[in-house]
C-alpha angles and dihedrals in degrees: 000000000000123000092245090053090050093050090049091053090047091053092048100047108026120107095213135000111290094024106141102142106055117116092247094057094044091051091050093050092047091049090054092049091048091053091051092049093046089055092049092050092053088067097035106044095170097052094116097170090058090046090055092050090050091053090051091051091049093051091046090052091048090053091050091049090052091050091049092048089054096047106032116014095179092054089047091055092047093050092048092050096044095047093040095231125166111240 
């Protein structure tokens, strides 16, 4: 993920300027990393260490989504819709 891409995601999902740790921002950044790794794995099918890292990222995102759903259902719905996730 490039720095410009990260800054764009921060602008789109942050609650206030300088917000880098909220669940929405973390989910958006993880989703971007997951997309990049998925593209890499399409060309390198036997890269098992990357595959393991991808699974860890997906489970981390799933835990953050569960937390967000419990605490702020409206924000959860917005994040799911904006990132086009299946839930």
